[in-house]
Structures are given as structure tokens and as C-alpha cells.
C-alpha positions as CSV (number, residue, x, y, z in Angstrom):
1,M,88.9,105.0,107.8
2,S,85.8,103.1,106.5
3,N,86.1,100.2,104.7
4,K,84.1,99.2,102.0
5,T,85.2,95.0,101.7
6,K,83.8,92.1,98.0
7,F,81.5,90.5,101.5
8,Q,78.9,91.9,102.5
9,S,78.7,88.6,105.4
10,T,80.6,85.9,106.9
11,D,79.1,83.2,104.9
12,G,79.5,85.6,101.5
13,V,83.7,84.4,103.1
14,M,83.0,80.9,103.8
15,Q,81.3,80.4,100.6
16,H,83.9,81.7,99.1
17,L,87.0,80.2,100.8
18,F,84.6,76.8,100.4
19,K,84.6,77.1,95.7
20,E,88.7,78.5,96.4
21,S,89.2,75.5,98.2
22,K,87.3,72.9,95.8
23,K,89.4,75.0,92.7
24,G,92.8,74.4,95.0
25,K,92.7,77.8,94.8
26,L,93.2,79.2,98.3
27,I,96.1,79.9,100.8
28,F,96.7,80.2,104.4
29,F,99.6,82.6,105.8
30,C,100.7,81.7,108.8
31,G,102.7,84.4,111.0
32,A,104.2,83.2,114.4
33,G,101.0,84.0,116.2
34,I,99.4,80.1,115.3
35,S,102.7,79.5,117.7
36,I,102.5,80.7,120.7
37,K,98.6,78.5,122.1
38,E,99.8,75.6,124.2
39,P,101.6,73.1,124.0
40,T,104.1,75.2,121.4
41,N,103.8,77.9,123.8
42,M,107.0,79.7,121.9
43,P,107.3,83.6,123.3
44,S,106.5,85.7,120.7
45,V,108.5,88.2,118.7
46,D,107.6,90.6,120.9
47,T,108.5,88.6,123.5
48,I,112.8,87.8,122.2
49,V,112.9,91.4,121.9
50,C,111.9,92.6,125.1
51,S,114.5,89.9,126.1
52,V,117.0,91.2,124.7
53,L,116.8,94.2,125.2
54,E,116.3,94.1,128.7
55,N,119.0,91.6,128.9
56,L,121.1,94.8,127.2
57,I,119.9,96.9,130.4
58,E,120.5,94.7,133.1
59,T,124.2,94.5,131.4
60,A,125.0,97.5,130.2
61,P,123.4,99.9,132.4
62,D,125.6,102.8,132.0
63,I,123.3,103.1,128.5
64,S,120.0,101.6,129.6
65,D,118.5,104.7,128.7
66,D,119.1,105.0,125.9
67,I,118.3,101.9,125.1
68,F,115.4,101.8,127.0
69,T,114.4,105.0,124.9
70,G,114.4,103.2,121.9
71,S,112.5,99.6,123.1
72,Y,109.2,101.4,120.9
73,I,111.1,101.4,117.8
74,F,112.3,98.4,118.0
75,R,109.4,96.8,119.3
76,N,107.2,98.0,116.7
77,S,110.0,97.6,113.6
78,P,109.6,93.9,111.8
79,F,111.5,91.4,114.1
80,E,113.4,90.4,110.8
81,L,115.3,94.4,110.8
82,F,115.8,93.6,114.5
83,M,117.5,90.8,113.6
84,S,119.6,91.4,111.0
85,V,120.6,94.8,112.8
86,I,122.0,92.4,115.6
87,Q,123.6,89.9,112.9
88,Q,125.3,92.1,112.2
89,G,127.9,92.2,115.3
90,L,127.0,88.7,116.0
91,L,127.6,86.9,113.0
92,F,126.6,83.1,113.5
93,R,126.0,83.7,117.4
94,V,122.6,85.5,115.8
95,F,120.8,82.0,116.6
96,E,122.2,81.6,119.8
97,V,119.5,84.5,120.2
98,L,116.6,82.6,118.7
99,Q,117.4,79.0,120.7
100,P,114.3,79.8,122.0
101,L,112.4,78.9,118.7
102,L,113.4,75.7,118.7
103,E,111.7,74.5,121.4
104,G,107.8,73.2,121.8
105,N,105.0,70.9,120.5
106,P,102.8,71.5,117.6
107,N,99.7,72.7,119.0
108,S,95.8,72.1,117.4
109,I,96.4,74.9,114.8
110,H,99.3,73.9,113.7
111,Y,97.9,69.8,112.9
112,Y,94.8,71.1,111.0
113,L,96.3,73.2,109.0
114,T,98.5,70.6,107.6
115,K,95.3,68.6,108.4
116,L,93.8,70.2,105.0
117,L,96.3,70.2,102.3
118,L,97.4,66.6,103.3
119,A,93.1,66.2,102.5
120,K,94.1,68.5,99.9
121,K,91.3,71.1,101.2
122,V,94.5,73.9,100.8
123,K,96.8,74.2,98.2
124,H,100.1,75.9,99.7
125,I,100.4,77.3,102.8
126,I,103.0,80.1,103.2
127,T,104.9,80.7,106.5
128,T,107.1,83.3,107.9
129,N,107.9,81.2,111.2
130,F,111.5,79.9,111.9
131,D,110.2,76.6,113.9
132,D,109.4,73.1,112.0
133,M,106.0,72.9,113.6
134,L,104.1,71.9,110.7
135,E,106.3,69.7,109.5
136,S,106.5,68.1,113.6
137,A,102.5,68.3,112.9
138,L,103.0,66.6,109.7
139,Q,104.2,63.4,111.2
140,N,105.0,60.8,108.5
141,D,103.3,62.4,105.9
142,L,107.0,64.6,104.7
143,S,107.1,62.7,101.8
144,K,103.8,63.4,100.6
145,I,104.4,67.4,100.9
146,M,107.2,69.9,98.9
147,F,109.0,71.9,101.0
148,Y,110.5,75.5,100.0
149,Y,113.1,77.1,102.6
150,S,113.2,80.6,101.4
151,W,111.4,83.4,99.1
152,R,114.7,82.8,96.8
153,E,113.1,79.3,95.7
154,I,110.3,81.2,93.2
155,D,111.6,79.1,90.4
156,K,111.3,75.6,92.2
157,F,108.4,76.5,93.5
158,E,106.4,77.8,90.2
159,K,107.7,74.2,88.3
160,N,105.9,71.9,91.2
161,I,102.7,74.6,91.9
162,S,100.5,72.1,91.1
163,K,101.8,70.5,94.2
164,Q,100.9,70.9,97.9
165,S,103.7,72.9,99.5
166,I,104.5,74.2,102.5
167,I,107.0,77.9,102.3
168,K,109.1,78.8,104.7
169,L,109.6,82.5,103.4
170,H,112.6,83.3,106.0
171,G,114.1,80.8,106.0
172,S,113.9,77.2,108.8
173,F,116.0,76.4,111.4
174,F,116.3,72.6,110.2
175,N,115.0,71.0,106.8
176,K,113.5,67.3,108.1
177,E,113.1,65.9,104.7
178,N,117.3,64.8,104.4
179,H,117.4,65.9,108.8
180,E,120.2,68.9,108.2
181,I,120.1,71.8,109.7
182,T,119.2,75.1,107.6
183,T,120.0,78.3,109.9
184,S,122.1,79.8,106.4
185,T,118.3,79.9,104.8
186,I,117.8,82.0,107.7
187,L,121.3,84.4,107.0
188,T,119.8,84.8,103.9
189,T,116.3,86.3,104.8
190,T,118.4,89.2,107.0
191,E,120.7,90.0,104.7
192,G,118.4,90.1,101.8
193,I,116.6,92.5,104.1
194,Y,118.2,95.3,101.9
195,S,118.2,94.2,98.9
196,S,117.0,95.7,95.6
197,S,116.7,92.0,93.6
198,K,113.9,90.5,96.5
199,L,111.8,93.0,95.6
200,S,112.0,92.0,91.3
201,I,112.0,88.3,93.1
202,L,108.0,89.1,94.8
203,K,106.8,90.2,91.7
204,Q,107.6,87.2,90.0
205,W,105.8,85.7,93.6
206,A,103.4,87.9,93.1
207,D,102.5,86.8,89.4
208,V,102.6,83.2,90.1
209,L,99.9,83.7,92.8
210,K,97.8,85.6,91.0
211,G,94.2,84.2,90.9
212,Y,94.4,82.1,94.3
213,T,92.8,83.1,97.7
214,L,95.5,84.1,100.7
215,V,93.7,83.4,104.4
216,F,96.2,85.4,106.5
217,M,96.6,84.4,110.0
218,G,98.6,85.3,113.2
219,Y,100.2,87.6,111.5
220,S,101.1,91.7,111.9
221,G,100.7,93.1,108.7
222,R,103.3,95.9,109.8
223,D,106.6,94.9,107.6
224,R,107.5,96.2,104.6
225,L,110.7,94.3,104.3
226,D,108.2,91.1,101.7
227,V,105.1,90.7,102.2
228,I,103.5,93.4,102.3
229,P,105.1,94.3,98.9
230,L,104.8,90.7,98.2
231,L,100.6,91.6,98.6
232,S,101.4,95.2,96.3
233,Y,101.3,93.6,94.0
234,L,98.0,91.0,93.9
235,S,95.8,93.6,93.8
236,N,93.4,90.9,92.0
237,S,93.8,88.7,94.5
238,D,90.9,88.2,97.1
239,I,93.1,88.2,100.6
240,I,91.1,87.8,103.9
241,W,92.8,89.2,107.1
242,I,92.3,88.0,110.8
243,C,92.3,90.4,112.9
244,H,93.1,87.8,116.6
245,T,90.8,89.2,119.5
246,D,88.7,87.2,122.3
247,N,85.4,87.2,120.0
248,K,83.7,84.4,119.3
249,E,81.0,85.7,116.8
250,I,83.8,86.8,113.5
251,E,82.7,90.0,111.9
252,I,83.4,92.0,109.1
253,V,85.8,94.8,109.9
254,T,84.8,98.6,108.3
255,D,85.9,100.5,111.1
256,I,90.1,99.4,109.7
257,D,92.3,102.1,111.5
258,N,91.0,99.6,115.0
259,F,92.4,96.4,113.7
260,L,95.3,97.0,110.7
261,S,98.8,98.3,110.4
262,K,99.2,101.5,108.7
263,E,100.9,98.5,105.7
264,M,98.0,97.2,105.4
265,I,95.7,100.0,105.5
266,T,98.1,101.7,102.6
267,L,96.6,98.4,101.1
268,T,93.2,99.1,100.8
269,K,94.2,101.9,98.7
270,V,95.6,100.6,95.8
271,G,93.1,98.3,95.1
272,N,93.7,95.6,97.0
273,N,90.9,93.2,97.7
274,V,91.4,92.6,101.7
275,T,88.6,91.8,103.5
276,P,89.5,92.1,108.0
277,L,87.5,90.0,110.2
278,T,87.6,90.4,114.0
279,C,87.4,86.7,115.6
280,H,89.7,84.1,117.6
281,T,91.3,82.5,115.1
282,E,90.5,78.5,116.9
283,Q,86.7,80.2,116.0
284,F,87.2,81.6,112.2
285,L,88.5,77.6,111.3
286,S,86.3,76.2,113.4
287,V,83.5,77.6,111.4
288,L,85.0,77.0,108.7
289,G,86.4,73.0,108.6
290,E,82.0,72.9,108.9
291,Y,82.0,74.4,105.3
292,L,85.0,72.5,104.2
293,G,83.4,69.0,105.8
294,Y,87.2,69.4,108.4
295,K,85.9,69.4,111.8
296,Y,88.1,71.3,114.0
297,D,87.7,71.1,118.0
298,V,87.9,74.5,119.8
299,R,87.4,72.6,123.3
300,N,90.8,73.2,124.3
301,Y,91.4,75.8,123.2
302,K,92.6,79.1,126.1
303,T,93.2,82.4,125.0
304,I,95.9,83.7,123.3
305,Q,97.9,86.3,125.3
306,A,99.4,88.9,124.4
307,R,103.3,89.0,125.7
308,S,103.7,93.1,124.3
309,N,104.6,94.5,127.3
310,F,107.7,95.7,127.9
311,S,108.3,95.5,131.2
312,I,108.4,91.6,130.7
313,S,111.0,89.7,133.3
314,V,113.6,88.4,131.0
315,K,114.6,85.3,133.8
316,G,110.7,84.9,134.1
317,S,110.2,84.9,130.1
318,G,112.1,81.3,130.1
319,F,115.2,82.0,128.0
320,L,118.6,84.2,128.6
321,P,120.7,84.1,125.3
322,P,123.8,82.6,126.3
323,I,125.3,85.6,124.0
324,F,124.9,87.7,127.1
325,P,126.7,90.1,128.4
326,K,130.4,89.1,126.4
327,Y,129.4,90.7,123.4
328,S,126.5,93.6,125.5
329,Y,128.0,96.1,124.3
330,L,128.9,95.2,120.8
331,V,124.7,94.5,120.0
332,A,123.7,97.7,121.7
333,G,126.5,99.5,119.9
334,Y,124.9,98.2,116.5
335,L,120.7,99.4,117.4
336,L,122.0,102.5,119.4
337,L,123.5,103.4,116.1
338,W,120.4,102.0,113.6
339,L,118.0,104.9,116.1
340,G,120.9,107.5,115.1
341,F,121.6,107.6,118.1
342,A,125.8,108.5,116.5
343,R,127.3,109.4,120.4
344,Q,125.5,107.0,122.5
345,A,126.6,104.2,119.5
346,G,130.2,105.5,119.4
347,Y,130.7,104.9,123.3
348,A,128.8,101.2,123.6
349,F,131.4,100.3,120.6
350,S,134.8,101.4,122.5
351,Q,133.5,99.3,126.0
352,F,132.9,96.5,123.3
353,H,136.8,97.6,122.0
354,K,138.1,97.4,125.6
355,N,137.4,94.6,126.8
356,C,137.1,92.4,123.7
357,V,139.7,89.7,123.4
358,D,142.4,88.9,120.8
359,E,140.2,85.3,119.7
360,E,137.0,87.8,117.9
361,P,139.2,89.9,115.5
362,R,136.0,89.8,112.9
363,L,134.1,91.2,115.7
364,L,136.9,93.9,116.4
365,S,137.6,94.5,113.1
366,N,133.7,94.7,112.6
367,A,133.2,97.2,115.6
368,S,136.3,99.5,115.1
369,C,134.4,100.1,110.9
370,A,131.2,100.7,112.8
371,L,133.4,103.3,114.9
372,G,135.1,105.1,112.6
373,Q,131.5,105.7,110.8
374,V,130.3,107.1,114.3
375,F,133.3,109.3,114.3
376,E,132.4,110.2,110.9
377,N,129.2,111.2,112.1
378,M,130.5,113.6,114.7
379,N,133.3,115.4,112.3
380,D,136.2,113.6,114.1
381,F,137.5,113.0,111.4
382,S,140.9,111.9,112.8
383,N,139.4,109.9,115.6
384,A,137.7,107.9,112.7
385,S,140.3,108.0,110.3
386,T,142.5,105.8,113.7
387,S,138.9,103.4,113.4
388,Y,139.4,103.1,109.7
389,T,142.4,102.3,110.2
390,I,142.7,99.0,112.7
391,A,140.1,97.6,110.8
392,M,141.2,97.3,107.8
393,R,144.5,95.8,109.6
394,G,142.0,92.6,111.1
395,Y,140.4,92.3,107.3
396,W,143.9,92.1,106.4
397,G,143.9,89.3,108.3
398,L,141.4,87.9,107.8
399,G,141.6,87.6,104.2
400,D,138.5,89.3,104.6
401,Y,138.5,90.7,100.6
402,A,135.1,91.5,100.8
403,S,134.9,93.5,104.1
404,I,138.3,95.3,102.6
405,V,136.1,96.2,99.5
406,K,133.5,97.8,101.0
407,T,135.5,99.5,104.0
408,S,137.9,101.4,102.0
409,C,134.9,102.7,100.4
410,Y,134.0,104.6,103.6
411,F,137.5,105.4,103.7
412,A,138.1,107.1,100.9
413,D,134.4,108.3,101.3
414,L,136.4,110.1,104.5
415,L,139.5,111.1,102.6
416,M,137.5,113.1,100.6
417,N,135.1,114.9,103.3
418,M,139.0,115.9,104.4
419,K,139.4,117.1,100.6
420,N,142.7,114.6,100.6
421,Y,141.3,113.3,96.8
422,D,144.6,111.9,96.0
423,E,144.4,109.1,98.7
424,A,140.6,108.9,97.9
425,G,141.4,108.1,94.5
426,R,143.9,105.4,95.2
427,M,141.4,103.8,98.0
428,A,138.8,103.5,95.5
429,R,140.7,101.6,93.0
430,D,142.4,99.7,95.7
431,A,138.0,98.7,96.0
432,I,137.7,98.0,91.9
433,Y,140.6,96.0,92.1
434,Y,139.8,94.1,95.2
435,A,136.4,93.6,93.8
436,E,136.9,92.5,90.1
437,R,139.8,89.9,91.4
438,E,137.8,88.3,94.0
439,N,134.5,88.6,91.4
440,Y,132.7,90.3,94.2
441,E,130.2,91.5,92.3
442,Y,127.7,92.6,95.5
443,G,130.8,95.0,96.3
444,L,131.3,96.4,92.8
445,G,128.4,98.9,93.0
446,L,129.6,100.5,96.1
447,A,133.2,100.6,94.7
448,Y,132.2,102.7,91.7
449,Y,130.0,104.7,93.1
450,T,132.4,106.0,95.5
451,K,134.9,106.1,92.8
452,A,132.0,108.3,90.7
453,K,131.3,110.8,93.8
454,L,135.1,111.1,93.8
455,F,135.4,112.5,90.2
456,E,131.7,114.3,91.0
457,N,134.1,116.7,94.0
458,L,136.7,117.3,91.3
459,N,133.7,118.2,89.0
460,K,134.6,116.0,86.2
461,L,130.5,115.3,85.4
462,T,130.6,113.3,82.6
463,E,133.1,110.5,84.3
464,A,130.5,110.8,87.5
465,S,128.0,110.1,85.5
466,N,129.6,107.3,83.4
467,L,130.3,105.6,87.2
468,Y,127.0,105.9,88.7
469,S,125.6,104.5,85.3
470,E,128.3,101.8,85.9
471,A,126.9,101.6,89.4
472,I,123.5,101.4,88.7
473,N,123.8,98.3,86.7
474,Y,125.8,96.7,89.4
475,A,122.9,96.9,92.1
476,V,120.4,96.0,89.6
477,N,122.0,92.9,88.6
478,N,123.3,91.7,92.3
479,G,120.7,93.1,94.9
480,N,122.6,96.1,96.3
481,F,119.2,97.8,97.1
482,W,121.0,101.4,98.2
483,V,123.8,101.9,96.2
484,E,121.0,102.1,93.3
485,A,119.4,104.2,95.2
486,G,122.1,106.3,96.0
487,S,123.1,106.2,92.6
488,R,120.3,106.9,90.6
489,Q,120.0,110.3,92.7
490,Q,123.3,111.0,91.9
491,L,123.3,110.7,88.6
492,V,120.3,112.8,88.3
493,K,122.1,115.7,90.5
494,V,125.0,115.5,87.5
495,E,123.4,114.8,84.9
496,H,121.2,118.1,86.0
497,R,124.4,120.2,86.9
498,L,125.6,119.3,83.1
499,N,122.0,120.3,80.9
500,N,120.5,121.9,83.5
501,K,117.1,120.8,82.4
502,Y,115.4,117.5,83.2
503,S,113.8,114.5,81.1
504,D,112.3,111.8,81.5
505,E,115.3,109.6,82.1
506,L,115.6,111.5,84.9
507,I,112.0,111.2,86.5
508,E,112.3,107.3,85.2
509,H,115.2,107.2,88.2
510,L,113.8,109.2,91.0
511,L,111.1,107.8,91.0
512,I,112.9,103.9,90.9
513,A,115.8,105.6,94.5
514,L,112.0,106.9,96.2
515,D,109.9,103.3,95.9
516,K,112.6,101.1,97.1
517,I,112.6,104.2,99.7
518,Y,109.3,103.1,100.5
519,W,109.9,99.4,100.5
520,I,112.9,99.5,102.2
521,G,112.5,102.5,105.0
522,N,115.4,104.9,106.0
523,G,115.5,104.1,109.0
524,S,116.2,101.0,108.0
525,A,119.2,101.2,106.8
526,P,122.0,98.7,108.2
527,S,124.7,101.3,108.8
528,L,125.3,105.1,108.7
529,K,127.3,104.9,105.4
530,T,124.6,103.2,104.3
531,A,122.0,105.2,105.5
532,S,123.9,108.4,103.6
533,L,123.5,107.2,99.8
534,V,120.5,108.5,99.7
535,D,118.8,112.0,100.9
536,P,115.5,111.5,101.1
537,F,114.2,114.9,101.1
538,Y,116.3,115.7,98.1
539,L,114.4,113.5,95.8
540,P,110.8,113.9,96.2
541,D,112.1,118.1,95.4
542,A,113.8,117.5,92.8
543,L,110.6,114.6,91.4
544,I,108.7,117.6,91.1
545,D,110.8,119.8,90.1
546,S,111.4,117.7,87.6
547,I,107.5,117.1,86.8
548,V,106.3,120.2,86.7
549,E,109.2,121.3,84.3
550,V,109.3,117.8,81.8
551,K,105.0,117.9,82.0
552,G,104.1,121.4,82.0
553,K,100.6,122.0,82.7
554,E,100.0,117.4,81.6
555,A,101.5,117.2,85.4
556,L,98.8,116.1,87.6
557,L,97.1,114.3,85.5
558,Y,101.2,112.0,84.6
559,I,100.6,112.1,89.0
560,E,97.8,110.9,89.0
561,S,98.6,107.6,86.4
562,L,101.7,106.7,88.8
563,D,100.2,103.9,90.6
564,I,104.0,103.8,92.7
565,L,102.4,107.6,94.0
566,N,99.7,106.8,95.1
567,R,101.8,104.7,98.6
568,I,104.7,107.3,98.2
569,T,103.7,109.7,98.6
570,M,102.4,108.7,102.1
571,Q,106.0,109.4,103.2
572,L,107.1,111.9,102.1
573,P,107.4,115.1,104.3
574,T,105.2,116.9,101.7
575,D,102.2,116.2,100.0
576,I,104.3,116.5,96.4
577,K,100.0,116.7,94.8
578,I,99.5,120.3,96.2
579,R,102.9,122.0,95.8
580,V,102.9,120.2,92.2
581,Q,99.5,122.8,91.7
582,Q,102.3,125.8,93.9
583,K,104.6,125.3,91.3
584,L,102.0,125.5,88.4
585,N,99.6,128.3,90.5
586,I,96.7,125.9,90.1
């Protein structure tokens, strides 16, 4: 696919960056690639993922084939998503996997970027990196720069936008200004992956950053978690994307299929001003430095080696996460469950159960809850019931009411499948009671969804509709993405059954649900139960039927007017426009 860029030459790009620097409108966006260079020598995220997988293969050999089968998917998924899956089982121990990121020293890229920041040649640096290399490069000048340790700090950033700053979008291990450990900011990142509120905050970031030029380096651009959604809302901003190669010549990319991720290619189709450049990252900085009047010394740079080969040695990579082999089967279970390998995941959780010691009640309860979902998925309702019961007893012992609410909803859904509606109703009522008593509003959406589903099963459609609306409100207010999408989907089903017709309001519900599924990805659901909330095949079918029914002959014009469909049609099983034409006999 060819790409028409705003700039006709690399000189044009550099002149533009020089002018943006003068206006205080230049932002650098840095990914993990900038920290691979010596003397930082940090392992790439691919290296960490490969090391975890190889470690699992060594310590859980009886399921090694299944882990290896899924290795390609793991290594081509966003790192934060991979870590969030592991976090479900390991909780705070997830940081032991990230331990290698604490080591190393700043390299010339870190020093140069902070030099430009202090000289006010760059307004802001945004990074997804957890490490503290940029802070270390600032040395005694930390107090001259503002720091933000999460994408949630948008309000604080907006108030101080005139000041030079570093924004650590995915959190940070340390706050070097006050010497605090800030690993909680990384937890906020992984926990927020499934949050609908995150998209609204990203839109707020986009509004603040409009009019800036962003230079990306060391970043793959293959995620749909936050950065790509953010860029999709920056259609009026210029984006310079450095595609790192060993070439010293800087060239504008025209054949973007060979250099950009599919997510970035999508951005070029919805009006973003993306200019990809192929070159060595440090060569780009050297040339840019000549235009900005700040020299970058490339005499000692070494080629950044790609570290994505799955055959990489765990021991040779320099670190062995100390969580293994004790928790190998637990971690493997969650990863296999994420892949959809339910039977293999069930085996892994069962193996963990056999060896789990009494001092690990929370991990055992989590594994029991996951095992219950596996058994239910396999229609083994008896063992599913037993597993949920074990999980509930564990959570009661821990006083973990958030998990009690969640598991009560899961158990109620199982009981509905078993046609035991009275007991399911009791479970749903308990979930709502404890969520309200503990002020656990995040879980109220799921609790109301569960009760609505019960009424739907009992054919009490008016009550079900009201409860789904209630679930949507809670989900929107508290960022429960999956419950919001699932509740909107079910509300459409119920309302269509009640009235035997679609409406503009129902079309809106379907569009919102589809948009959220596109950005987060149905395959990235944190559990089997969560994934079951949404039917990705029903949504496009219902959308097509509703648009044709409500809009009639204006259906195609209506579809073309929707920016949302320019993004999501790439993810649907069938081309929406073609199917609408077929229904209209065009």
C-alpha cells in the first residue's frame, strides 16, 4: 500500500520540526527501543516475553507444546496486555518478572533527549517505558522538569502544560524526585486495559495535545490499548514515525505495508498525517541536532540488535524471574486461558491446586475461580460449581468482597445455565447487596448485568431492559468496559424482542459496543466469563439489520458518514457496506 505524506523530502521534515521546536510544539514519544542501546542494555519486551515462556516450558514440560503453540500470539500482542494476564495470577509478584527493567544506565539517546528538553527545544517527552533512565539522565536537573506517572494525570498535566515535562504513560517503578517506589502506577496501567473510562481520558489527552507535532522512536505501534486510540483522535496533528533500520540515509516511506504495523496503517486511512521515516534512530537525532543547533554525537553508537527470536536462551538473557517454578502452572493456566485453550488451562490450574500451599490462599482462590470458568466452558457444571464454591470460601476467609461480588455473578450465571433460577436470583441479589454495602461501584455494573440476564431468561423483558440500562450507567461511570459493551448488546436484543423493531437509539448502542470491542479487542478479555459478555458476531449482524431498517435507502450514506466504521470494519467478519448493499438489492 502506498502512502501520501505531507512532506516531499527529509529536509522538509526537518524544517517542519525546527519550526515546531521554535513554537514550543514539538513532542517526542519514546518506546522501549531507546533503552536497548548500551550501556542501558535493557532486554526488549520480546526478550522478557520469550524468557517467561521458555521458563514455563522448562518448568511445566507436560504443557510445553501448548505454550509454544501460543508463543507467536504472545509475542505479537502488546506487552502490557501480556503482563496484565500474568498479573491475574501473580498479583504484586508481577514486578519480579519486570525486575530486569530496574537495571542499567542511561545511554546517549536518554541524555540527548533530556538535553533538548532542558534547552526547551522539545516541549514534552511521552514514554511508555517503566524504567527511570530519563530521570537518571537529568541528574541534578530533576526539579526543572514536571513528571506525570500515569495517563490518569491528565488534569494535572493540562494545568501545567506550559512547563517542560516527562509523561510516563504506563507508570514508573520509581519517583526519583521524592525517592518513592511507585509500582502502583504500573498496576493502574495493567488494570486499566479493560476500562472504558480510559478511552474518554485518552480523548481528553488528544484534545490537549492537538496542534503539536509528535516524533515517535523506539516504538512498535502495534497496540490498541491506549497509544493508537490516542493517535486516532489526533487527526489534525503531524506524526513523524521513525522506523528503525541500519540505514544511515533518512528516507520517507511510501510502501507502508513493509514498515508500519496494521494499527498504524489503519491510522493513515482515517486522516492522520503520518510520515514514516526509515533510518537509524541515532542518525535521525544527529541530523535533527544540526537543524536545532544541538549536536548529537553518533561516533560510539552500535547497531541495536533485534531480540525477538523465540530460541533465545533464558539463562543467556541474563535473568530468571524468581517466581518460577513455584507458580509456573498458575501463570501457564492464565496464559492458556487467554489463548482459548480451555482444556489445557484447566489442567494447569489443577496442577497448581495440587501443589499450592496453605500460605497462598488468594492465589488458590483465584485459580479456583478460573478453573470454575474452564469447567463451565466445557459444560462440566458439577465441577464448575465445586470450583466456584472453593473460590467463594477462600474469598470469604480473606474478606475480599470485590472478588465475592465477581464470583457470585459468575456462579449465578452458571446456575442460570443449570436452570436453577431461584438460586441464581439469590446469588445476583447478594452480589448487588455486597457491592452496594462495600461501595464497590465497579462491581455494581456486573451485578446488575447478572440480574438483568436472569430476568431476560425468565422472559421478564421490561425489567431486564431497565436493569441493563442500570448496568450501562454503572459501567460507564466506573470504567467497566466489558460490562458496558455486553449490557448495550443485551439491551438491543431485549428492546428488539419487546418492540419488534430497531431505532436510532439502538443503533447508537451497537456502534458504541463495536467501537470498544475494536480498540480493546475481544481476544484480549481477562477471563472466559468476561469474553462471554459480548458476542462479536451478533453485533455486526444486528448493526446491518438495524441500519437498513431505520435508514432505508439512506443506509449507505449513513454508513459513510460514520468515522467509527472507518476503523472497525477492518475487524468485522464480513464487509458491512457490501452486506448492506445486498440487503438493499443495490
